[in-house]
MDTraj code that builds the backbone (N, CA, C; nanometers):
import mdtraj as md
import numpy as np

residues = "MET ARG SER PRO PRO PRO VAL SER VAL THR TRP ALA PRO ALA SER ASP ASP VAL THR THR ARG LEU TRP TRP ALA VAL GLN ALA LEU ILE TYR GLY LEU THR GLY GLY VAL VAL SER ALA TRP THR ALA TYR ILE ALA TRP ASP THR TRP VAL PRO SER GLY SER ILE ALA ALA TRP ASP ALA HIS ARG ALA ALA VAL LEU ALA ALA VAL VAL CYS ALA SER CYS GLY LEU ALA TRP GLY TRP TRP LEU ALA GLY THR HIS ALA ARG ARG GLN GLY LEU LEU HIS LEU ALA TRP THR GLY ALA PHE TRP GLN PHE GLN GLY LEU GLU VAL PRO ALA PRO ARG VAL MET LEU ASP LEU GLY PRO TRP MET LEU LEU GLN VAL GLY GLY GLN TRP VAL SER LEU SER LYS GLY LEU ALA ARG GLU ALA TRP HIS PRO LEU ARG ALA ALA ILE TYR SER ARG ALA GLN SER".split()
xyz = np.array([
    [-3.8077, 7.4547, 7.8453],
    [-3.7797, 7.3749, 7.7274],
    [-3.6877, 7.4546, 7.6353],
    [-3.5871, 7.3865, 7.5843],
    [-3.4918, 7.4520, 7.4947],
    [-3.5483, 7.4656, 7.3545],
    [-3.5078, 7.5717, 7.2889],
    [-3.5464, 7.5942, 7.1499],
    [-3.4527, 7.5140, 7.0591],
    [-3.5026, 7.4636, 6.9465],
    [-3.4145, 7.3907, 6.8549],
    [-3.3105, 7.4843, 6.7942],
    [-3.1980, 7.4292, 6.7503],
    [-3.0938, 7.5138, 6.6921],
    [-3.1385, 7.5755, 6.5602],
    [-3.0776, 7.6864, 6.5224],
    [-3.1130, 7.7504, 6.3950],
    [-3.0857, 7.6575, 6.2775],
    [-3.1723, 7.6668, 6.1764],
    [-3.1564, 7.5878, 6.0537],
    [-3.2109, 7.6704, 5.9380],
    [-3.1504, 7.6535, 5.8226],
    [-3.1904, 7.7286, 5.7039],
    [-3.1877, 7.6371, 5.5819],
    [-3.2906, 7.6472, 5.4989],
    [-3.2999, 7.5652, 5.3779],
    [-3.3373, 7.6555, 5.2605],
    [-3.2629, 7.6423, 5.1513],
    [-3.2952, 7.7113, 5.0269],
    [-3.3059, 7.6044, 4.9190],
    [-3.4159, 7.6078, 4.8419],
    [-3.4357, 7.5065, 4.7387],
    [-3.5150, 7.5635, 4.6220],
    [-3.5060, 7.4934, 4.5107],
    [-3.5805, 7.5310, 4.3896],
    [-3.6921, 7.4293, 4.3687],
    [-3.8188, 7.4709, 4.3742],
    [-3.9305, 7.3779, 4.3577],
    [-3.9355, 7.3130, 4.2195],
    [-3.8679, 7.3699, 4.1213],
    [-3.8717, 7.3147, 3.9855],
    [-3.7519, 7.2243, 3.9579],
    [-3.6849, 7.1751, 4.0623],
    [-3.5667, 7.0903, 4.0420],
    [-3.6071, 6.9527, 3.9895],
    [-3.5071, 6.8740, 3.9501],
    [-3.5323, 6.7410, 3.8948],
    [-3.5339, 6.6329, 4.0013],
    [-3.5658, 6.6660, 4.1233],
    [-3.5753, 6.5704, 4.2315],
    [-3.6916, 6.4739, 4.2063],
    [-3.6723, 6.3467, 4.2368],
    [-3.7742, 6.2444, 4.2117],
    [-3.9027, 6.2734, 4.2887],
    [-3.8906, 6.3107, 4.4158],
    [-4.0117, 6.3357, 4.4942],
    [-4.0862, 6.4601, 4.4450],
    [-4.0132, 6.5559, 4.3902],
    [-4.0784, 6.6734, 4.3315],
    [-4.1629, 6.6317, 4.2115],
    [-4.1069, 6.5478, 4.1264],
    [-4.1813, 6.5002, 4.0088],
    [-4.3004, 6.4138, 4.0499],
    [-4.2862, 6.3367, 4.1568],
    [-4.4000, 6.2582, 4.2060],
    [-4.5116, 6.3506, 4.2548],
    [-4.4750, 6.4606, 4.3201],
    [-4.5749, 6.5570, 4.3654],
    [-4.6480, 6.6185, 4.2465],
    [-4.5728, 6.6482, 4.1400],
    [-4.6366, 6.7001, 4.0186],
    [-4.7322, 6.5952, 3.9617],
    [-4.6924, 6.4692, 3.9626],
    [-4.7763, 6.3610, 3.9098],
    [-4.9038, 6.3467, 3.9919],
    [-4.8951, 6.3617, 4.1238],
    [-5.0149, 6.3550, 4.2087],
    [-5.1108, 6.4678, 4.1717],
    [-5.0571, 6.5874, 4.1535],
    [-5.1422, 6.6996, 4.1152],
    [-5.2069, 6.6748, 3.9786],
    [-5.1285, 6.6227, 3.8843],
    [-5.1817, 6.5931, 3.7511],
    [-5.2892, 6.4852, 3.7600],
    [-5.2687, 6.3856, 3.8445],
    [-5.3665, 6.2779, 3.8603],
    [-5.4990, 6.3313, 3.9144],
    [-5.4923, 6.4266, 4.0063],
    [-5.6148, 6.4863, 4.0599],
    [-5.6931, 6.5559, 3.9483],
    [-5.6230, 6.6324, 3.8640],
    [-5.6897, 6.6983, 3.7514],
    [-5.7461, 6.5954, 3.6537],
    [-5.6686, 6.4904, 3.6259],
    [-5.7128, 6.3881, 3.5318],
    [-5.8352, 6.3140, 3.5819],
    [-5.8349, 6.2733, 3.7087],
    [-5.9507, 6.2035, 3.7648],
    [-6.0743, 6.2928, 3.7658],
    [-6.0539, 6.4180, 3.8006],
    [-6.1668, 6.5115, 3.8019],
    [-6.2259, 6.5263, 3.6627],
    [-6.1397, 6.5452, 3.5633],
    [-6.1881, 6.5592, 3.4248],
    [-6.2603, 6.4340, 3.3769],
    [-6.2049, 6.3171, 3.4081],
    [-6.2659, 6.1919, 3.3646],
    [-6.4004, 6.1658, 3.4285],
    [-6.4099, 6.1855, 3.5585],
    [-6.5360, 6.1592, 3.6297],
    [-6.6447, 6.2571, 3.5877],
    [-6.6100, 6.3844, 3.5820],
    [-6.7109, 6.4849, 3.5450],
    [-6.7586, 6.4641, 3.4019],
    [-6.6667, 6.4323, 3.3104],
    [-6.7087, 6.4131, 3.1710],
    [-6.7916, 6.2863, 3.1532],
    [-6.7583, 6.1786, 3.2232],
    [-6.8386, 6.0561, 3.2142],
    [-6.9786, 6.0808, 3.2690],
    [-6.9865, 6.1482, 3.3820],
    [-7.1158, 6.1786, 3.4407],
    [-7.1979, 6.2671, 3.3460],
    [-7.1335, 6.3684, 3.2886],
    [-7.2019, 6.4575, 3.1944],
    [-7.2486, 6.3816, 3.0705],
    [-7.1667, 6.2892, 3.0213],
    [-7.2053, 6.2112, 2.9030],
    [-7.3288, 6.1266, 2.9309],
    [-7.3350, 6.0640, 3.0480],
    [-7.4530, 5.9847, 3.0821],
    [-7.5778, 6.0713, 3.0948],
    [-7.5651, 6.1864, 3.1591],
    [-7.6794, 6.2764, 3.1737],
    [-7.7256, 6.3268, 3.0374],
    [-7.6300, 6.3685, 2.9548],
    [-7.6645, 6.4187, 2.8213],
    [-7.7285, 6.3093, 2.7380],
    [-7.6783, 6.1873, 2.7493],
    [-7.7331, 6.0758, 2.6719],
    [-7.8792, 6.0524, 2.7088],
    [-7.9096, 6.0513, 2.8381],
    [-8.0475, 6.0305, 2.8831],
    [-8.1386, 6.1457, 2.8420],
    [-8.0855, 6.2657, 2.8348],
    [-8.1658, 6.3827, 2.8039],
    [-8.1927, 6.3973, 2.6553],
    [-8.0907, 6.3774, 2.5714],
    [-8.1024, 6.4097, 2.4295],
    [-8.1382, 6.2924, 2.3397],
    [-8.1139, 6.1705, 2.3832],
    [-8.1411, 6.0548, 2.2975],
    [-8.2754, 5.9948, 2.3388],
    [-8.3664, 5.9796, 2.2443],
    [-8.4963, 5.9183, 2.2771],
    [-8.4754, 5.7763, 2.3297],
    [-8.5496, 5.7409, 2.4334],
    [-8.5303, 5.6096, 2.4953],
    [-8.5631, 5.4979, 2.3980],
    [-8.4790, 5.3978, 2.4000],
    [-8.5021, 5.2799, 2.3182],
    [-8.4532, 5.2911, 2.1753],
    [-8.4171, 5.4084, 2.1268],
    [-8.3772, 5.4217, 1.9872],
    [-8.2339, 5.3743, 1.9622],
    [-8.1480, 5.3861, 2.0629],
    [-8.0097, 5.3430, 2.0483],
    [-7.9747, 5.2551, 2.1681],
    [-7.8945, 5.1531, 2.1458],
    [-7.8611, 5.0580, 2.2515],
    [-7.7867, 5.1263, 2.3667],
    [-7.8040, 5.0707, 2.4862],
    [-7.7380, 5.1248, 2.6050],
    [-7.5863, 5.1126, 2.5932],
    [-7.5384, 5.0137, 2.5172],
    [-7.3945, 4.9953, 2.4993],
    [-7.3319, 5.1198, 2.4373],
    [-7.4038, 5.1858, 2.3485],
    [-7.3529, 5.3080, 2.2876],
    [-7.3353, 5.4200, 2.3906],
    [-7.4236, 5.4240, 2.4894],
    [-7.4108, 5.5246, 2.5955],
    [-7.2839, 5.5005, 2.6759],
    [-7.2550, 5.3736, 2.7019],
    [-7.1328, 5.3417, 2.7762],
    [-7.0081, 5.3782, 2.6952],
    [-7.0116, 5.3480, 2.5669],
    [-6.8954, 5.3812, 2.4838],
    [-6.8738, 5.5324, 2.4762],
    [-6.9826, 5.6065, 2.4627],
    [-6.9711, 5.7526, 2.4571],
    [-6.9157, 5.8076, 2.5891],
    [-6.9629, 5.7543, 2.7010],
    [-6.9161, 5.8012, 2.8314],
    [-6.7688, 5.7662, 2.8527],
    [-6.7290, 5.6458, 2.8125],
    [-6.5894, 5.6052, 2.8284],
    [-6.4995, 5.6905, 2.7399],
    [-6.5405, 5.7134, 2.6174],
    [-6.4611, 5.7969, 2.5276],
    [-6.4460, 5.9381, 2.5839],
    [-6.5557, 5.9955, 2.6317],
    [-6.5499, 6.1299, 2.6906],
    [-6.4599, 6.1315, 2.8134],
    [-6.4684, 6.0280, 2.8956],
    [-6.3860, 6.0214, 3.0167],
    [-6.2380, 6.0102, 2.9821],
    [-6.2041, 5.9264, 2.8830],
    [-6.0639, 5.9082, 2.8444],
    [-6.0060, 6.0381, 2.7876],
    [-6.0815, 6.1021, 2.7001],
    [-6.0336, 6.2270, 2.6396],
    [-6.0158, 6.3350, 2.7460],
    [-6.1155, 6.3532, 2.8307],
    [-6.1065, 6.4587, 2.9322],
    [-6.0042, 6.4255, 3.0411],
    [-5.9901, 6.2984, 3.0765],
    [-5.8891, 6.2601, 3.1749],
    [-5.7487, 6.2863, 3.1194],
    [-5.7276, 6.2543, 2.9926],
    [-5.5973, 6.2800, 2.9301],
    [-5.5666, 6.4292, 2.9277],
    [-5.6648, 6.5075, 2.8902],
    [-5.6460, 6.6535, 2.8898],
    [-5.6217, 6.7049, 3.0317],
    [-5.6941, 6.6503, 3.1297],
    [-5.6755, 6.6907, 3.2689],
    [-5.5371, 6.6566, 3.3208],
    [-5.4867, 6.5377, 3.2848],
    [-5.3518, 6.4990, 3.3251],
    [-5.2481, 6.5961, 3.2691],
    [-5.2595, 6.6250, 3.1407],
    [-5.1646, 6.7168, 3.0774],
    [-5.1739, 6.8566, 3.1394],
    [-5.2953, 6.9022, 3.1621],
    [-5.3168, 7.0344, 3.2205],
    [-5.2609, 7.0403, 3.3626],
    [-5.2856, 6.9377, 3.4430],
    [-5.2366, 6.9340, 3.5799],
    [-5.0852, 6.9330, 3.5867],
    [-5.0197, 6.8543, 3.4988],
    [-4.8736, 6.8499, 3.4963],
    [-4.8169, 6.9867, 3.4571],
    [-4.8777, 7.0474, 3.3564],
    [-4.8318, 7.1789, 3.3108],
    [-4.8491, 7.2837, 3.4215],
    [-4.9640, 7.2831, 3.4904],
    [-4.9875, 7.3792, 3.5986],
    [-4.8883, 7.3607, 3.7130],
    [-4.8617, 7.2356, 3.7509],
    [-4.7681, 7.2090, 3.8602],
    [-4.6291, 7.2605, 3.8244],
    [-4.5843, 7.2329, 3.7033],
    [-4.4531, 7.2796, 3.6590],
    [-4.4451, 7.4300, 3.6498],
    [-4.5491, 7.4908, 3.5964],
    [-4.5521, 7.6370, 3.5830],
    [-4.5492, 7.7041, 3.7193],
    [-4.6289, 7.6516, 3.8123],
    [-4.6321, 7.7091, 3.9468],
    [-4.4962, 7.6949, 4.0154],
    [-4.4321, 7.5803, 3.9997],
    [-4.3005, 7.5579, 4.0618],
    [-4.1951, 7.6511, 4.0022],
    [-4.1969, 7.6678, 3.8700],
    [-4.0990, 7.7564, 3.8069],
    [-4.1234, 7.9022, 3.8452],
    [-4.2476, 7.9396, 3.8623],
    [-4.2823, 8.0772, 3.8988],
    [-4.2358, 8.1096, 4.0411],
    [-4.2298, 8.0089, 4.1281],
    [-4.1881, 8.0330, 4.2661],
    [-4.0406, 8.0705, 4.2769],
    [-3.9580, 8.0218, 4.1853],
    [-3.8151, 8.0511, 4.1932],
    [-3.7514, 7.9805, 4.3118],
    [-3.6462, 8.0390, 4.3669],
    [-3.5823, 7.9818, 4.4854],
    [-3.6645, 8.0147, 4.6095],
    [-3.6819, 7.9161, 4.6959],
    [-3.7544, 7.9360, 4.8210],
    [-3.6555, 7.9248, 4.9367],
    [-3.6801, 8.0031, 5.0392],
    [-3.5915, 8.0023, 5.1554],
    [-3.6760, 7.9959, 5.2823],
    [-3.6523, 7.8925, 5.3630],
    [-3.7210, 7.8742, 5.4911],
    [-3.6139, 7.8633, 5.5987],
    [-3.6305, 7.9382, 5.7078],
    [-3.5291, 7.9380, 5.8130],
    [-3.5931, 7.9479, 5.9508],
    [-3.5337, 7.8760, 6.0449],
    [-3.5642, 7.8912, 6.1873],
    [-3.4414, 7.9571, 6.2474],
    [-3.4572, 8.0769, 6.3000],
    [-3.3432, 8.1537, 6.3508],
    [-3.3062, 8.1182, 6.4943],
    [-3.3870, 8.0375, 6.5573],
    [-3.3700, 8.0079, 6.6993],
    [-3.4715, 8.0843, 6.7821],
    [-3.5299, 8.1877, 6.7231],
    [-3.6312, 8.2681, 6.7919],
    [-3.7610, 8.2779, 6.7119],
    [-3.7528, 8.2773, 6.5785],
    [-3.8720, 8.2888, 6.4947],
    [-3.8459, 8.2262, 6.3583],
    [-3.9545, 8.2003, 6.2862],
    [-3.9472, 8.1426, 6.1513],
    [-3.9422, 8.2534, 6.0479],
    [-3.8671, 8.2303, 5.9412],
    [-3.8622, 8.3217, 5.8277],
    [-3.8900, 8.2420, 5.7010],
    [-3.9702, 8.3021, 5.6136],
    [-3.9947, 8.2447, 5.4812],
    [-3.9788, 8.3568, 5.3803],
    [-3.8871, 8.3379, 5.2870],
    [-3.8545, 8.4393, 5.1869],
    [-3.8125, 8.5702, 5.2530],
    [-3.7442, 8.5604, 5.3677],
    [-3.6928, 8.6782, 5.4358],
    [-3.7915, 8.7488, 5.5263],
    [-3.9163, 8.7010, 5.5311],
    [-4.0182, 8.7633, 5.6154],
    [-4.0498, 8.6735, 5.7342],
    [-4.0768, 8.7342, 5.8479],
    [-4.1148, 8.6567, 5.9653],
    [-4.2555, 8.6017, 5.9450],
    [-4.2719, 8.4716, 5.9701],
    [-4.3998, 8.4031, 5.9502],
    [-4.4302, 8.3150, 6.0713],
    [-4.5572, 8.2755, 6.0871],
    [-4.5892, 8.1779, 6.1911],
    [-4.5199, 8.0443, 6.1608],
    [-4.5154, 7.9579, 6.2590],
    [-4.4509, 7.8271, 6.2419],
    [-4.5161, 7.7506, 6.1263],
    [-4.4353, 7.6805, 6.0456],
    [-4.4912, 7.6017, 5.9352],
    [-4.5848, 7.4932, 5.9883],
    [-4.6925, 7.4703, 5.9170],
    [-4.7865, 7.3630, 5.9521],
    [-4.7618, 7.2459, 5.8584],
    [-4.7429, 7.1299, 5.9157],
    [-4.7233, 7.0086, 5.8360],
    [-4.8602, 6.9593, 5.7922],
    [-4.8844, 6.9604, 5.6608],
    [-5.0117, 6.9148, 5.6073],
    [-5.0073, 6.7663, 5.5711],
    [-4.8892, 6.7216, 5.5273],
    [-4.8704, 6.5809, 5.4910],
    [-4.7223, 6.5485, 5.5075],
    [-4.6936, 6.4388, 5.5766],
    [-4.5550, 6.3981, 5.5988],
    [-4.5412, 6.2522, 5.5594],
    [-4.4650, 6.2270, 5.4538],
    [-4.4448, 6.0904, 5.4065],
    [-4.3032, 6.0412, 5.4330],
    [-4.2352, 6.0993, 5.5297],
    [-4.0985, 6.0583, 5.5608],
    [-3.9963, 6.1399, 5.4836],
    [-3.9654, 6.0996, 5.3583],
    [-3.8677, 6.1766, 5.2819],
    [-3.9283, 6.2972, 5.2087],
    [-4.0561, 6.3239, 5.2317],
    [-4.1232, 6.4352, 5.1634],
    [-4.2287, 6.4932, 5.2553],
    [-4.2414, 6.6258, 5.2557],
    [-4.3431, 6.6924, 5.3370],
    [-4.4132, 6.8006, 5.2554],
    [-4.5410, 6.8147, 5.2827],
    [-4.6191, 6.9249, 5.2285],
    [-4.6463, 7.0179, 5.3456],
    [-4.5959, 7.1403, 5.3348],
    [-4.6066, 7.2376, 5.4432],
    [-4.6933, 7.3550, 5.4016],
    [-4.7539, 7.4177, 5.5007],
    [-4.8192, 7.5459, 5.4776],
    [-4.7387, 7.6486, 5.5555],
    [-4.6751, 7.7381, 5.4803],
    [-4.5857, 7.8377, 5.5400],
    [-4.6317, 7.9759, 5.4958],
    [-4.6699, 8.0561, 5.5898],
    [-4.7095, 8.1931, 5.5580],
    [-4.8225, 8.2006, 5.4567],
    [-4.9172, 8.1089, 5.4641],
    [-5.0309, 8.1077, 5.3721],
    [-5.0015, 8.0450, 5.2369],
    [-4.8829, 7.9910, 5.2180],
    [-4.8437, 7.9297, 5.0906],
    [-4.8162, 7.7806, 5.1124],
    [-4.8606, 7.6970, 5.0181],
    [-4.8340, 7.5540, 5.0237],
    [-4.6969, 7.5300, 4.9632],
    [-4.6139, 7.4548, 5.0353],
    [-4.4762, 7.4317, 4.9942],
    [-4.4456, 7.2828, 5.0012],
    [-4.3894, 7.2313, 4.8946],
    [-4.3458, 7.0925, 4.8883],
    [-4.1950, 7.0885, 4.9104],
    [-4.1515, 7.0051, 5.0054],
    [-4.0095, 6.9971, 5.0367],
    [-3.9709, 6.8512, 5.0581],
    [-3.8588, 6.8112, 4.9987],
    [-3.8141, 6.6727, 5.0118],
    [-3.6751, 6.6652, 5.0711],
    [-3.6405, 6.5454, 5.1137],
    [-3.5079, 6.5206, 5.1709],
    [-3.3993, 6.5481, 5.0678],
    [-3.4265, 6.5161, 4.9413],
    [-3.3295, 6.5403, 4.8351],
    [-3.3040, 6.6880, 4.8097],
    [-3.4042, 6.7706, 4.8337],
    [-3.3876, 6.9152, 4.8145],
    [-3.3230, 6.9813, 4.9357],
    [-3.3578, 6.9342, 5.0555],
    [-3.3053, 6.9960, 5.1775],
    [-3.1661, 6.9449, 5.2134],
    [-3.1300, 6.8289, 5.1633],
    [-2.9981, 6.7666, 5.1859],
    [-2.9662, 6.7542, 5.3344],
    [-2.8521, 6.8082, 5.3788],
    [-2.8081, 6.7892, 5.5168],
    [-2.8932, 6.8663, 5.6179],
    [-2.9754, 6.9591, 5.5736],
    [-3.0614, 7.0359, 5.6649],
    [-3.1945, 6.9664, 5.6907],
    [-3.2179, 6.8505, 5.6295],
    [-3.3473, 6.7822, 5.6411],
    [-3.3791, 6.7458, 5.7862],
    [-3.2890, 6.6773, 5.8525],
    [-3.3166, 6.6346, 5.9898],
    [-3.3311, 6.7534, 6.0859],
    [-3.2398, 6.8517, 6.0845],
    [-3.2588, 6.9676, 6.1735],
    [-3.3877, 7.0449, 6.1444],
    [-3.4260, 7.0535, 6.0169],
    [-3.5499, 7.1236, 5.9822],
    [-3.6709, 7.0501, 6.0384],
    [-3.6745, 6.9185, 6.0211],
    [-3.7858, 6.8393, 6.0757],
    [-3.7916, 6.8523, 6.2278],
    [-3.6748, 6.8520, 6.2910],
    [-3.6705, 6.8673, 6.4372],
    [-3.7275, 7.0028, 6.4784],
    [-3.6917, 7.1086, 6.4056],
    [-3.7417, 7.2423, 6.4388],
    [-3.8931, 7.2510, 6.4161],
    [-3.9402, 7.1913, 6.3078],
    [-4.0841, 7.1974, 6.2790],
    [-4.1645, 7.1207, 6.3839],
    [-4.1183, 7.0026, 6.4184],
    [-4.1934, 6.9184, 6.5117],
    [-4.1690, 6.9532, 6.6580],
    [-4.0741, 7.0418, 6.6871],
    [-4.0503, 7.0797, 6.8256],
    [-4.1501, 7.1858, 6.8732],
    [-4.2383, 7.2233, 6.7857],
    [-4.3376, 7.3272, 6.8143],
    [-4.2723, 7.4626, 6.8367],
    [-4.1626, 7.4847, 6.7664],
    [-4.0956, 7.6141, 6.7743],
    [-4.1888, 7.7198, 6.7165],
    [-4.2298, 7.8108, 6.7988],
    [-4.3284, 7.9121, 6.7572],
    [-4.2605, 8.0443, 6.7290],
    [-4.3237, 8.1228, 6.6410],
    [-4.2692, 8.2562, 6.6129],
    [-4.3230, 8.3546, 6.7152],
])
top = md.Topology()
chain = top.add_chain()
for i, resn in enumerate(residues, 1):
    res = top.add_residue(resn, chain, resSeq=i)
    for name in ("N", "CA", "C"):
        top.add_atom(name, md.element.get_by_symbol(name[0]), res)
traj = md.Trajectory(xyz[None], top)
């Protein structure tokens, strides 16, 4: 079996690419949902524990839980977006290459990238122990050759 041709991609994870921003939004949504669910659950538990039964209507418990969920979900969304952006900016320029014989990430030889999620124009890869988001807009003309190299089972 022939090895795929060499391909090299350099990209900035903090670019203004639409799919990059969608990935940040997904991460923010995970933080927001987590904050909302945990705070609503905590509000219900606290309400049952601290408020004597029958003294205040159950509707008040629902309002308190919803308010706590909205506040914590909003904070979680903001926190998740900020973390995603900070992590992307901290990564700087990323470089992934298939030399025809082995994979390189940031100039170091690494095992073959593992595709964790592939949505067509966007992929989430695990490369050298690091999670990497890469889109067609960032890879440009190297997108198809890179996908071919990844899916050809080119091993290091």
